[in-house]
C-alpha positions in Angstrom: -0.1 -0.1 -0.1 0.9 3.6 -0.4 2.8 5.2 2.2 3.5 9.2 2.1 7.0 10.5 2.9 8.0 13.5 4.6 11.6 14.7 3.9 13.6 16.9 6.2 16.9 18.9 5.2 19.0 21.2 6.9 19.4 25.0 6.2 22.3 27.1 4.9 24.7 29.7 6.2 24.3 31.4 2.7 21.3 33.3 2.4 19.7 35.2 -0.7 17.8 38.1 0.3 18.8 40.0 -2.5 15.6 39.2 -4.8 12.2 39.0 -4.1 10.0 35.9 -5.4 7.1 36.4 -7.3 3.7 34.4 -7.6 4.1 32.3 -4.2 2.1 33.3 -0.9 3.8 32.7 2.3 3.1 31.4 5.6 4.3 32.1 9.2 6.7 29.8 11.0 5.0 27.6 13.7 7.8 28.4 16.4 7.9 32.2 16.1 7.5 33.0 19.6 10.2 30.4 20.4 12.5 32.0 17.8 11.6 35.5 19.3 13.1 34.1 22.5 16.2 32.9 20.9 16.8 35.8 19.3 16.3 37.9 22.8 18.8 35.7 24.3 21.5 36.0 21.2 21.0 39.8 21.7 22.8 40.2 24.7 25.8 38.8 22.6 28.7 41.1 22.0 30.2 41.0 18.5 33.9 39.6 19.9 31.3 36.6 21.6 29.5 36.0 18.3 32.9 35.8 16.4 33.8 33.3 19.1 31.0 31.3 19.6 30.4 31.0 15.8 33.6 30.7 14.8 33.9 33.6 12.3 35.8 36.7 11.1 35.1 40.2 13.0 33.1 41.3 9.6 30.6 38.3 9.6 30.4 38.5 13.6 29.2 42.1 12.9 26.7 41.1 10.4 25.1 38.5 12.5 25.3 41.2 15.6 23.2 43.2 13.1 20.9 40.6 12.1 20.1 39.8 15.6 19.1 43.4 16.6 16.8 44.0 13.4 14.9 40.9 13.8 11.5 41.4 14.6 8.7 38.8 15.8 6.2 40.3 13.0 7.8 39.5 9.8 7.0 41.2 6.3 7.8 40.8 2.5 10.1 42.7 1.4 12.0 42.4 4.8 11.3 38.7 5.0 11.6 35.8 2.1 10.4 32.3 1.9 12.8 29.6 3.4 13.3 27.5 0.3 14.1 30.7 -1.8 16.1 32.6 1.2 18.8 29.6 1.8 21.6 29.4 -0.7 24.4 26.5 0.2 25.1 23.5 -1.3 22.1 21.7 -0.4 20.1 24.7 -2.1 21.9 24.5 -5.2 20.7 20.9 -5.7 17.3 21.6 -4.7 17.2 24.6 -7.4 13.9 26.1 -6.1 13.7 29.3 -8.2 13.3 26.3 -11.1 10.4 24.9 -9.5 6.7 24.9 -11.0 4.2 26.2 -8.1 2.5 22.8 -8.2 5.9 21.3 -7.1 6.5 24.0 -4.5 3.2 23.2 -3.1 3.7 19.6 -2.5 7.0 20.5 -0.9 4.7 22.7 1.4 3.4 19.7 2.8 5.9 17.1 2.6 9.2 18.8 3.1 10.5 20.4 6.4 14.1 22.6 7.0 15.4 22.0 10.5 16.5 25.4 11.8 18.3 26.4 15.0 16.6 29.6 15.0 13.0 28.6 13.5 13.1 24.9 15.0 11.0 23.8 11.7 10.3 25.5 8.6 7.8 24.8 5.9 9.1 26.0 2.6 7.0 28.8 2.1 7.3 30.1 5.9 9.0 33.6 6.1 12.1 33.9 7.6 14.4 36.8 8.3 18.0 36.6 7.8 20.1 34.8 10.6 22.8 32.6 11.2 22.6 30.2 14.0 23.7 26.7 13.4 22.2 23.7 15.5 25.5 22.5 17.1 26.3 26.1 18.7 26.5 26.1 22.4 24.5 29.1 22.7 23.5 29.6 26.2 19.7 30.3 26.8 16.8 30.6 28.6 16.3 26.7 28.9 20.1 25.3 28.9 23.7 25.4 27.4 22.7 24.7 23.8 20.1 24.6 21.1 19.2 21.0 21.4 18.2 21.7 25.2 16.5 24.9 23.9 14.5 22.8 21.2 14.1 19.6 23.5 11.3 17.6 22.0 9.5 20.4 20.4 11.1 19.7 16.9 10.1 16.0 17.0 6.4 17.0 17.7 6.0 19.5 15.0 7.6 16.8 12.8 5.1 14.2 14.0 2.3 16.6 13.1 3.5 17.2 9.8 3.8 13.3 9.6 0.3 12.9 10.7 -1.1 15.9 8.5 0.3 14.1 5.4 -0.5 10.8 6.4 2.9 10.0 6.1 4.7 6.9 7.7 8.3 7.6 6.5 10.6 10.2 7.2 13.5 10.6 4.6 16.5 12.2 6.4 18.2 14.4 4.0 19.5 16.4 6.9 23.3 16.6 8.1 23.8 14.8 11.7 24.2 17.9 13.5 20.5 19.3 12.2 19.0 15.5 12.7 20.5 15.2 16.3 17.7 17.7 17.1 15.0 14.8 16.2 14.4 12.4 19.1 14.0 9.4 17.1 12.4 7.2 20.2 9.4 9.8 19.6 9.2 9.9 16.5 5.9 8.2 14.8 7.6 7.3 11.6 10.3 5.1 10.3 13.6 6.8 9.0 15.3 6.2 5.9 18.8 7.8 5.3 20.0 8.3 1.7 23.7 8.2 1.8 25.8 9.4 -1.0 29.5 8.6 -1.8 32.1 9.4 -4.7 34.8 7.6 -5.7 38.1 9.0 -4.9 41.7 7.8 -4.5 39.9 3.9 -5.4 37.4 4.0 -2.8 34.0 5.3 -2.1 33.8 8.2 0.1 31.5 10.8 1.6 32.5 14.0 0.2 30.9 17.1 2.0 30.2 19.4 -0.9 29.1 16.7 -3.2 26.9 14.9 -0.1 24.9 18.1 0.7 24.3 18.8 -3.0 23.2 15.3 -3.5 20.7 15.5 -0.6 19.5 18.9 -2.3 18.8 17.2 -5.6 17.0 14.1 -3.9 14.8 16.4 -2.0 14.1 17.8 -5.5 13.6 14.4 -7.0 10.9 13.5 -4.4 9.0 16.7 -4.6 9.2 16.9 -8.7 8.0 13.3 -8.9 5.6 13.6 -5.9 7.0 10.5 -4.6 5.1 8.7 -1.9 6.8 5.3 -1.5 10.3 4.9 -0.5 11.1 2.0 -3.2 10.8 4.8 -5.8 13.9 6.5 -4.3 16.1 3.6 -5.4 15.2 5.1 -9.3 17.5 8.3 -8.1 20.1 8.7 -10.9 20.5 12.9 -10.9 24.1 13.6 -11.6 25.6 10.0 -12.1 24.7 8.4 -8.7 23.1 5.0 -8.7 21.4 3.1 -6.1 23.4 -0.1 -4.5 21.2 -2.9 -3.3 24.2 -4.6 -1.7 25.0 -1.9 0.8 21.7 -0.6 1.8 19.3 -1.9 4.4 16.0 -0.8 5.8 17.1 2.5 7.4 20.1 3.5 5.0 19.9 4.0 1.0 23.5 4.1 -0.5 24.1 5.9 -3.7 27.8 5.7 -5.3 29.3 7.8 -8.1 32.3 6.8 -10.0 32.8 10.3 -11.9 32.3 13.6 -10.5 30.6 15.9 -12.4 32.8 18.1 -15.0 31.0 21.5 -13.6 
């Protein structure tokens, strides 16, 4: 029988707020009040503290200090942007959301979630403001010593609600370990399947971060574009030269291998 799927991906440090997106509506993030609490806590950090906490240059620390100061609870266009179009890292170059048709974005709105250090969980069309706050940061806050303690089981509960709403029994984990650690798998009401992408380098297959991130975005795009609702169909994924390996895969992990790196 058909089993719907929910997919999760990580956010990106790089953002694109230069252009507005025309032709799409927007929604409000579920955990906006919690995000506001986090921003209040982050506003107490000096630029020097931000630089050391995030391990970034003075210039980037200054930018993120300003972002925390300027963040508002009520976000509106043009200051905010829909999450799927606002993130710009390797995952999102694979996802290429700005090339997707409205019906595919609408499918993603129901079946794709972005895990976020600041917002907890974002739907593709949720409005977000510019921020940088990786889930793994040891940011002391009103709840505890880091963001995992801050979010507790809220991210898991949110995903359970989304699984229920979309009648999904499978969660496809295309997020990084840093972000998926925010999910309590013991409380998750779904079977988790994690696709893993390896490239041939120096005679053996390895996870190469840049390519693996892009492939996770391509897989998320593949799922949304084809409106896939059965994990078995993920085996047909062959974007960018990857091929499914049944020998390496098991019930919880799907391995994809590639022999030749793309030329561009």
